[in-house]
TIDRENKOL-993173 format. One record per residue: residue number from 1; x negated, y negated, z of N, C-alpha, C, O in turn; residue in one letter. Coordinates in Angstrom, 1 decimal. Each point is the difference from the previous one (the first is absolute). Last residue first. Example, Ala and Ser with C-alpha at 12.3 -4.5 7.8 and 13.67 -1.06 7.14 Angstrom:
# residues 2
+-----+--------+---------+--------+---------+----------+--------+--------+---------+--------+--------+---------+--------+---------+
: num : n_east : n_north :   n_up : ca_east : ca_north :  ca_up : c_east : c_north :   c_up : o_east : o_north :   o_up : residuo :
+-----+--------+---------+--------+---------+----------+--------+--------+---------+--------+--------+---------+--------+---------+
:   2 :  -12.8 :     2.2 :    7.1 :    -0.9 :     -1.1 :    0.0 :    0.8 :    -1.1 :    0.8 :   -0.5 :    -1.1 :    0.1 :       S :
:   1 :    0.2 :     6.8 :   -0.2 :     0.9 :     -1.2 :    0.0 :   -0.9 :    -1.2 :    0.0 :   -1.0 :     0.0 :    0.7 :       A :
+-----+--------+---------+--------+---------+----------+--------+--------+---------+--------+--------+---------+--------+---------+
//
This chain:
# residues 111
+-----+--------+---------+--------+---------+----------+--------+--------+---------+--------+--------+---------+--------+---------+
: num : n_east : n_north :   n_up : ca_east : ca_north :  ca_up : c_east : c_north :   c_up : o_east : o_north :   o_up : residuo :
+-----+--------+---------+--------+---------+----------+--------+--------+---------+--------+--------+---------+--------+---------+
: 111 :    4.6 :   -56.5 :   49.0 :    -1.1 :     -0.8 :   -0.6 :    0.5 :    -1.1 :    0.5 :   -0.6 :    -1.0 :   -0.3 :       H :
: 110 :    0.5 :     5.6 :    2.6 :     1.0 :     -0.7 :   -0.2 :   -1.1 :    -1.2 :   -0.6 :   -1.1 :    -0.2 :    0.5 :       T :
: 109 :    1.2 :     6.0 :    0.4 :    -0.2 :     -1.4 :   -0.2 :    0.5 :    -1.2 :   -0.2 :    1.0 :     0.1 :   -0.7 :       L :
: 108 :    1.0 :     4.7 :    3.2 :     0.0 :     -0.6 :   -1.0 :   -1.2 :    -1.6 :   -0.1 :    0.1 :    -1.0 :    0.8 :       P :
: 107 :   -0.1 :     5.0 :    2.9 :     0.5 :     -1.1 :   -0.3 :   -0.2 :    -0.6 :   -1.6 :   -1.2 :    -0.3 :   -0.4 :       E :
: 106 :    0.9 :     5.6 :    2.4 :    -0.7 :     -1.1 :   -0.6 :    0.8 :    -1.5 :    0.0 :    0.9 :     0.1 :   -0.8 :       Q :
: 105 :   -0.9 :     5.1 :    3.3 :     0.7 :     -1.0 :   -0.3 :   -0.7 :    -1.3 :   -0.4 :   -0.4 :    -0.8 :    0.9 :       W :
: 104 :   -1.7 :     5.6 :   -0.9 :     0.5 :     -0.8 :    0.9 :    1.1 :    -1.0 :   -0.7 :    0.2 :     0.2 :   -1.2 :       V :
: 103 :   -1.9 :     5.7 :    1.0 :     0.1 :     -1.6 :   -0.8 :   -0.2 :    -0.8 :    1.3 :   -0.1 :     0.4 :    1.1 :       G :
: 102 :   -0.9 :     5.2 :   -2.4 :     0.5 :     -0.9 :    0.9 :    0.1 :    -1.2 :   -0.5 :   -0.6 :    -0.1 :   -1.1 :       W :
: 101 :   -0.1 :     5.9 :    0.7 :     0.4 :     -1.7 :   -0.6 :    0.1 :    -0.5 :    0.9 :    0.4 :     0.5 :    1.1 :       S :
: 100 :   -1.7 :     4.0 :   -0.5 :    -1.2 :     -0.5 :   -1.0 :    0.6 :    -1.5 :   -1.0 :   -0.4 :    -0.5 :   -1.0 :       E :
:  99 :    1.3 :     4.9 :    5.3 :     0.2 :     -1.6 :    0.0 :   -1.2 :    -1.0 :   -0.9 :   -1.1 :    -0.6 :    0.3 :       C :
:  98 :    4.0 :     6.2 :    0.6 :    -1.2 :     -0.8 :   -0.2 :    0.5 :    -1.5 :   -0.1 :    1.1 :    -0.4 :   -0.3 :       R :
:  97 :    0.9 :     6.0 :    2.2 :    -0.3 :     -1.8 :   -0.1 :   -1.1 :    -0.2 :   -0.6 :   -1.0 :     0.7 :    0.2 :       G :
:  96 :    2.4 :     3.3 :    1.4 :     0.3 :      0.1 :   -0.6 :    0.1 :    -1.3 :   -1.1 :    0.3 :    -0.1 :   -1.2 :       G :
:  95 :   -1.1 :     1.9 :    5.5 :     1.5 :     -0.4 :   -0.1 :   -0.1 :     0.0 :   -1.6 :    1.1 :     0.1 :   -0.5 :       F :
:  94 :   -4.9 :     0.0 :    2.6 :    -0.2 :      1.6 :    0.2 :    1.9 :    -0.5 :   -0.2 :    0.6 :     0.8 :    0.6 :       S :
:  93 :   -3.3 :    -4.5 :   -1.5 :    -0.5 :      1.4 :   -0.9 :    0.9 :     1.1 :    0.3 :    0.4 :     0.7 :   -1.0 :       A :
:  92 :   -0.5 :    -5.4 :    3.3 :     1.3 :      0.5 :   -0.4 :   -0.3 :     1.5 :   -1.1 :    0.9 :     0.7 :   -0.5 :       M :
:  91 :   -4.6 :    -3.2 :    3.1 :     1.7 :     -0.2 :    0.9 :    0.8 :     0.8 :   -0.8 :    0.6 :     0.9 :    0.6 :       L :
:  90 :   -4.2 :    -2.2 :   -3.4 :    -0.3 :      1.4 :    0.5 :    0.7 :     0.3 :    1.4 :   -0.1 :     1.1 :    0.4 :       D :
:  89 :    1.3 :    -4.9 :   -3.3 :     0.3 :      1.0 :   -0.9 :   -0.9 :     1.8 :    0.6 :    0.1 :     1.1 :   -0.5 :       T :
:  88 :   -0.4 :    -5.3 :    2.8 :     1.5 :     -0.1 :    0.1 :    0.5 :     1.4 :   -0.8 :    0.9 :     0.7 :    0.2 :       V :
:  87 :   -5.5 :    -2.1 :   -0.2 :     0.4 :      0.3 :    1.4 :    1.4 :     0.4 :   -0.2 :    0.4 :     1.1 :    0.5 :       E :
:  86 :   -1.9 :    -3.3 :   -4.3 :    -1.0 :      1.4 :    0.4 :    0.6 :     0.5 :    1.1 :    0.6 :     1.1 :   -0.2 :       R :
:  85 :    1.0 :    -5.3 :   -1.1 :     0.3 :      1.2 :   -0.5 :   -0.5 :     0.9 :    0.1 :    0.7 :     0.9 :    0.0 :       Q :
:  84 :   -2.3 :    -4.6 :    1.9 :     1.6 :      0.5 :    0.5 :    0.5 :     0.9 :   -0.4 :    0.7 :     0.7 :    0.7 :       V :
:  83 :   -5.1 :    -2.0 :   -1.8 :     0.3 :      0.4 :    1.1 :    1.2 :     0.5 :    0.5 :    0.2 :     1.0 :    0.7 :       R :
:  82 :   -0.9 :    -3.2 :   -4.7 :    -0.3 :      1.2 :   -0.3 :   -0.2 :     0.7 :    1.6 :    0.2 :     1.2 :    0.0 :       M :
:  81 :    0.9 :    -5.8 :   -0.6 :     1.1 :      0.7 :   -0.6 :   -0.7 :     1.6 :    0.1 :    0.8 :     0.8 :    0.4 :       V :
:  80 :   -4.0 :    -3.6 :    1.7 :     1.7 :      0.1 :    0.3 :    0.6 :     0.9 :   -0.4 :    0.3 :     1.1 :    0.5 :       L :
:  79 :   -3.7 :    -2.4 :   -2.7 :    -0.4 :      0.9 :    0.9 :    0.9 :     0.2 :    0.8 :    0.2 :     1.1 :    0.4 :       E :
:  78 :    0.5 :    -4.4 :   -3.8 :    -0.5 :      1.3 :   -0.3 :   -0.2 :     1.5 :    1.3 :    0.2 :     1.2 :   -0.1 :       Y :
:  77 :    2.6 :    -6.0 :    1.5 :    -1.4 :      0.2 :   -0.6 :    0.3 :     1.8 :   -1.0 :    0.9 :     0.8 :    0.2 :       S :
:  76 :    2.1 :    -5.1 :    2.7 :     0.1 :      0.8 :   -1.2 :   -1.6 :     0.6 :   -0.4 :   -0.7 :    -0.7 :   -0.7 :       V :
:  75 :    2.8 :    -1.0 :    6.0 :    -0.8 :     -0.2 :   -1.6 :   -0.2 :     0.6 :   -1.0 :   -0.9 :     0.9 :    0.1 :       R :
:  74 :    5.2 :    -0.1 :    4.0 :    -1.8 :      0.1 :   -0.2 :   -0.4 :    -1.2 :   -1.3 :    0.8 :    -0.6 :   -0.8 :       D :
:  73 :    3.2 :     4.2 :    2.9 :    -0.1 :     -1.8 :   -0.3 :   -1.7 :    -0.2 :    0.2 :   -0.8 :     0.7 :    0.6 :       Y :
:  72 :    4.2 :     3.3 :   -2.1 :    -0.9 :      0.1 :    0.7 :   -0.6 :    -1.6 :   -0.2 :   -0.2 :    -0.5 :   -1.1 :       V :
:  71 :    4.8 :     4.1 :    0.1 :    -0.6 :     -1.2 :   -0.3 :   -1.1 :    -0.3 :    1.1 :    0.2 :     0.4 :    1.1 :       Q :
:  70 :    2.4 :     3.8 :   -3.6 :     0.2 :     -1.0 :    0.9 :   -0.5 :    -1.1 :    0.0 :    0.2 :    -0.6 :   -1.1 :       F :
:  69 :    3.0 :     4.4 :   -1.3 :    -0.5 :     -0.4 :   -0.3 :   -0.6 :    -0.7 :    1.5 :    0.8 :    -0.2 :    0.9 :       T :
:  68 :    1.1 :     4.7 :   -4.0 :    -0.2 :     -0.5 :    1.3 :   -0.9 :    -1.2 :    0.0 :   -1.1 :     0.2 :   -0.4 :       I :
:  67 :    4.1 :     2.6 :   -3.8 :    -0.8 :      0.0 :    1.0 :   -0.1 :    -1.1 :    1.6 :    0.9 :    -0.6 :    0.5 :       D :
:  66 :    1.4 :     2.6 :   -5.7 :     0.2 :     -0.4 :    1.2 :   -1.3 :     0.0 :    0.8 :   -0.8 :     1.0 :   -0.3 :       G :
:  65 :    2.1 :    -0.5 :   -4.6 :    -0.1 :      1.6 :    1.0 :   -0.2 :    -0.6 :    1.3 :   -0.6 :     0.8 :    0.7 :       S :
:  64 :    2.7 :    -3.3 :   -5.6 :    -0.8 :     -0.5 :    1.5 :    0.1 :     1.4 :    0.5 :    1.1 :     0.5 :   -0.1 :       F :
:  63 :    1.5 :    -0.9 :   -3.9 :    -1.6 :      0.7 :    0.2 :   -0.6 :    -0.4 :    0.8 :   -1.2 :     0.5 :   -0.1 :       E :
:  62 :    6.1 :    -1.2 :    1.8 :    -0.2 :      0.2 :   -1.6 :   -1.2 :     0.8 :   -0.1 :    0.0 :     1.0 :    0.7 :       D :
:  61 :   -0.4 :    -1.9 :    4.0 :     0.9 :     -0.9 :   -0.8 :   -0.2 :     0.3 :   -1.4 :   -1.2 :    -0.1 :   -0.5 :       E :
:  60 :   -0.2 :     1.9 :    5.9 :     0.1 :      0.2 :   -1.4 :    1.4 :    -0.8 :   -0.8 :    1.3 :     0.1 :    0.3 :       P :
:  59 :   -2.9 :    -1.7 :    4.5 :     0.3 :      1.2 :   -0.3 :   -0.1 :    -0.1 :   -1.7 :    0.1 :    -1.1 :   -0.5 :       E :
:  58 :   -2.9 :    -1.1 :    4.6 :     0.5 :     -0.4 :   -1.3 :    0.5 :     1.0 :   -0.7 :   -0.9 :     0.6 :   -0.6 :       F :
:  57 :   -0.7 :    -2.4 :    5.6 :    -0.1 :      1.3 :   -0.9 :    0.9 :    -0.5 :   -0.9 :    1.0 :    -0.7 :    0.4 :       I :
:  56 :   -4.5 :    -2.1 :    3.1 :     1.4 :      0.0 :   -0.8 :   -0.2 :     1.5 :   -0.8 :   -1.0 :     0.6 :   -0.3 :       K :
:  55 :   -1.8 :    -2.5 :    4.5 :    -0.4 :      0.4 :   -1.0 :    2.0 :     0.1 :   -0.4 :    0.9 :     0.1 :    0.8 :       L :
:  54 :   -4.2 :    -1.9 :    2.9 :     1.2 :     -1.0 :   -0.5 :    0.3 :     0.7 :   -1.4 :    0.1 :    -0.8 :   -1.0 :       N :
:  53 :   -2.9 :     2.7 :    4.1 :     1.4 :     -0.1 :    0.9 :    0.9 :    -0.8 :   -1.0 :    1.2 :    -0.1 :    0.0 :       P :
:  52 :   -6.1 :     2.6 :   -0.3 :     0.9 :     -0.9 :   -0.7 :    1.4 :    -0.2 :    0.1 :    0.7 :     0.3 :   -0.9 :       F :
:  51 :   -3.6 :     3.1 :    3.1 :    -0.8 :     -0.2 :   -0.5 :    0.1 :    -1.7 :   -0.3 :   -0.9 :    -0.8 :    0.4 :       E :
:  50 :    4.2 :     4.0 :    0.8 :    -0.9 :     -0.4 :    1.2 :   -0.9 :    -1.2 :   -0.2 :   -0.1 :    -1.0 :    0.8 :       R :
:  49 :    2.7 :     2.6 :   -4.4 :     0.4 :     -0.9 :    0.7 :   -0.5 :     0.1 :    1.2 :    0.2 :    -1.0 :    0.6 :       A :
:  48 :   -1.1 :     4.4 :   -3.2 :    -0.9 :     -1.2 :   -0.4 :    0.4 :    -1.2 :    0.7 :   -0.9 :    -0.8 :    0.3 :       L :
:  47 :    2.4 :     5.0 :    1.3 :    -1.4 :     -0.1 :    0.0 :   -0.5 :    -1.8 :   -0.8 :   -0.8 :    -0.9 :    0.4 :       T :
:  46 :    5.5 :     2.7 :   -0.9 :    -0.3 :     -0.5 :    1.6 :   -1.7 :    -0.1 :    0.2 :   -0.4 :    -0.9 :    0.8 :       D :
:  45 :    2.1 :     2.3 :   -5.2 :     0.3 :     -1.5 :    0.2 :   -0.1 :    -0.2 :    1.8 :   -0.1 :    -1.1 :    0.5 :       V :
:  44 :   -1.0 :     5.2 :   -1.7 :    -0.6 :     -0.6 :   -0.4 :    0.3 :    -1.6 :   -0.2 :   -0.9 :    -0.8 :    0.1 :       A :
:  43 :    3.4 :     4.1 :    1.9 :    -1.4 :      0.2 :    0.8 :   -0.8 :    -1.3 :   -0.8 :   -0.6 :    -0.8 :    0.6 :       N :
:  42 :    4.5 :     2.2 :   -2.8 :     0.7 :     -1.1 :    1.3 :   -1.9 :    -0.1 :    0.8 :   -0.5 :    -1.0 :    0.4 :       E :
:  41 :    0.7 :     2.3 :   -5.7 :     0.6 :      0.4 :    1.5 :   -0.2 :    -0.7 :    1.2 :   -0.9 :    -0.9 :    0.2 :       S :
:  40 :    1.8 :    -0.2 :   -5.2 :    -1.1 :      0.3 :    0.8 :    0.6 :     0.0 :    0.4 :    1.1 :    -0.5 :   -0.1 :       P :
:  39 :    1.8 :     1.0 :   -3.7 :    -0.2 :     -0.7 :    0.8 :   -1.6 :     0.2 :    1.1 :   -0.5 :     1.1 :   -0.4 :       P :
:  38 :    0.1 :    -0.2 :   -3.7 :     0.7 :     -0.7 :    0.4 :    1.6 :     0.7 :    0.7 :    0.8 :     0.7 :   -0.5 :       W :
:  37 :   -6.3 :     0.3 :   -0.9 :     1.3 :      0.1 :   -0.2 :    0.8 :    -0.9 :    0.7 :   -0.6 :    -0.7 :    0.8 :       T :
:  36 :   -4.1 :     0.3 :   -1.6 :    -0.1 :      1.0 :   -1.3 :    2.0 :     0.1 :    0.0 :    0.6 :     0.0 :   -1.0 :       E :
:  35 :   -2.3 :    -4.9 :    2.4 :     0.1 :      1.6 :    0.8 :    0.2 :     1.0 :   -1.1 :    0.6 :    -0.3 :   -1.1 :       F :
:  34 :   -2.7 :    -5.4 :    2.3 :     1.0 :      0.7 :   -0.8 :   -0.2 :     1.7 :    0.7 :   -0.8 :     0.4 :    0.9 :       E :
:  33 :    0.2 :    -5.8 :    0.8 :    -0.5 :      1.2 :   -0.1 :    1.0 :     1.2 :   -0.3 :    1.0 :     0.4 :    0.5 :       V :
:  32 :   -2.9 :    -5.7 :   -0.7 :     0.7 :      0.9 :   -0.6 :   -0.1 :     1.5 :    0.4 :   -0.9 :     0.6 :   -0.5 :       N :
:  31 :   -0.6 :    -6.3 :    2.3 :     0.1 :      1.1 :   -0.3 :    1.0 :     1.4 :   -0.5 :    1.1 :     0.0 :    0.6 :       F :
:  30 :   -2.1 :    -6.1 :    0.4 :     0.7 :      1.4 :   -0.5 :   -0.4 :     0.7 :   -0.2 :   -0.4 :    -0.2 :   -1.1 :       D :
:  29 :   -1.3 :    -4.1 :    3.8 :    -0.3 :      0.7 :   -0.9 :    0.9 :     1.5 :   -0.2 :   -0.3 :     0.9 :    0.7 :       I :
:  28 :    0.0 :    -6.6 :    1.1 :     0.9 :      1.5 :    0.2 :   -0.8 :     0.6 :   -1.0 :   -0.4 :    -0.8 :   -0.8 :       L :
:  27 :   -2.6 :    -2.9 :    2.2 :     1.2 :     -0.1 :   -0.8 :    0.2 :     1.6 :    0.5 :   -0.8 :     0.8 :    0.5 :       T :
:  26 :   -3.5 :    -4.5 :    0.6 :     1.0 :      1.3 :    0.5 :    1.2 :    -0.1 :   -0.6 :    0.4 :    -1.1 :    0.0 :       P :
:  25 :   -4.4 :    -2.0 :   -2.2 :     1.2 :      0.2 :    0.9 :    0.4 :     1.2 :    0.3 :    0.1 :     0.8 :   -0.9 :       K :
:  24 :   -3.6 :    -1.6 :   -2.3 :    -0.6 :     -0.4 :    1.5 :    1.1 :    -0.2 :    0.8 :   -0.3 :    -0.1 :    1.2 :       S :
:  23 :    1.1 :     1.0 :   -5.9 :    -0.6 :      1.1 :    0.7 :   -0.4 :    -0.1 :    1.1 :    0.0 :     1.0 :    0.7 :       F :
:  22 :    3.3 :    -3.6 :   -4.2 :    -1.2 :     -0.4 :    1.1 :   -0.1 :     1.8 :    0.4 :    0.9 :     0.7 :    0.1 :       D :
:  21 :    0.8 :    -1.4 :   -4.7 :     0.2 :      0.5 :    1.2 :   -1.0 :    -0.6 :    0.6 :   -1.2 :     0.1 :   -0.4 :       F :
:  20 :    1.7 :    -0.8 :   -4.8 :     0.2 :     -0.9 :    1.4 :    0.4 :     0.4 :    1.5 :    0.5 :    -0.8 :    0.7 :       G :
:  19 :   -0.7 :     3.4 :   -5.3 :     0.8 :     -1.1 :    0.1 :   -0.2 :    -0.7 :    1.3 :    1.0 :    -0.3 :    0.7 :       A :
:  18 :   -4.1 :     2.7 :   -1.6 :     0.4 :     -0.4 :   -1.6 :    1.3 :    -0.9 :    0.4 :    0.2 :    -1.2 :   -0.3 :       E :
:  17 :   -1.7 :     4.2 :    3.9 :    -1.1 :     -1.0 :   -0.2 :    0.9 :    -0.9 :   -1.0 :    0.7 :    -0.8 :    0.6 :       E :
:  16 :    1.8 :     4.7 :   -0.7 :    -0.2 :     -1.2 :    1.6 :   -0.6 :    -1.4 :   -0.7 :    0.5 :    -1.0 :   -0.6 :       L :
:  15 :   -1.3 :     4.6 :   -2.0 :     1.3 :     -0.7 :   -1.0 :    0.2 :    -0.7 :    1.6 :    0.2 :    -1.2 :    0.0 :       R :
:  14 :   -3.9 :     4.0 :    1.0 :    -0.2 :     -0.9 :   -1.1 :    1.2 :    -0.8 :   -0.1 :   -0.1 :    -1.2 :    0.3 :       R :
:  13 :    0.7 :     4.9 :    2.3 :    -0.5 :     -1.5 :    0.7 :   -0.3 :    -0.7 :   -1.3 :    0.6 :    -1.1 :   -0.1 :       L :
:  12 :    1.3 :     4.7 :   -1.3 :     1.1 :     -0.7 :    0.9 :   -1.0 :    -1.0 :    0.3 :    0.1 :    -1.1 :   -0.4 :       V :
:  11 :   -2.5 :     4.1 :   -1.5 :     0.3 :     -0.7 :   -0.8 :    1.4 :    -1.2 :    0.5 :    0.3 :    -1.0 :   -0.6 :       D :
:  10 :   -3.3 :     4.0 :    3.4 :    -0.6 :     -1.0 :   -0.3 :    0.5 :    -0.8 :   -1.2 :   -0.5 :    -1.1 :   -0.2 :       G :
:   9 :    2.8 :     5.0 :    1.5 :    -0.3 :     -1.0 :    1.1 :   -0.7 :    -1.3 :   -0.4 :    0.5 :    -1.1 :    0.2 :       D :
:   8 :   -0.7 :     4.8 :   -3.0 :     1.7 :     -0.9 :    0.0 :   -0.1 :    -0.6 :    1.0 :    0.4 :    -1.2 :   -0.3 :       V :
:   7 :   -5.0 :     1.7 :   -1.4 :     0.6 :      1.0 :    0.4 :    1.7 :    -0.7 :    0.0 :    0.2 :    -1.2 :   -0.2 :       D :
:   6 :   -5.3 :    -0.3 :   -0.1 :     0.7 :      0.5 :   -1.0 :    0.7 :     1.2 :    0.0 :   -0.4 :     1.1 :   -0.5 :       S :
:   5 :   -1.5 :    -5.4 :    3.9 :     0.2 :      1.4 :    0.0 :    0.6 :     0.2 :   -1.6 :    0.8 :    -0.8 :   -0.4 :       P :
:   4 :   -2.4 :    -4.1 :    1.6 :     0.8 :      1.1 :    1.0 :    0.1 :     1.0 :   -1.1 :    0.0 :    -0.3 :   -1.2 :       W :
:   3 :   -2.3 :    -4.4 :    2.1 :     0.0 :      0.9 :   -0.6 :    0.6 :     1.1 :    0.1 :   -0.5 :     0.6 :    1.0 :       I :
:   2 :    1.3 :    -5.7 :   -0.5 :    -0.1 :      0.8 :    0.4 :   -0.5 :     1.4 :   -0.8 :    0.4 :     0.1 :   -1.2 :       R :
:   1 :   -0.4 :    -5.9 :    0.1 :     1.0 :      1.1 :   -0.1 :   -0.6 :     1.7 :    0.7 :   -1.0 :     0.4 :   -0.6 :       M :
+-----+--------+---------+--------+---------+----------+--------+--------+---------+--------+--------+---------+--------+---------+
//
């Protein structure tokens, strides 16, 4: 087992490892951008779309506040997750946006 940092992202990576996730293969990684106010400005969406053209906008629903999701195809690593979150948060900061969550689709284990 690897030693992951003691933070939220390290916790996610630990759970993936415990579930048998294959870190050696590239996969689609979903990143979420949340905004202080909804909807985000058109300029914010355009700026993010230039960097990540595969983004999807999820409108608020019930207690869900809405966000923008984009995908990166790469091998999952702590360094990659932290770098992407930091770069996107910096890019969206002037628009009141931040990227602090991510996830991957994991195939169920078969026995």
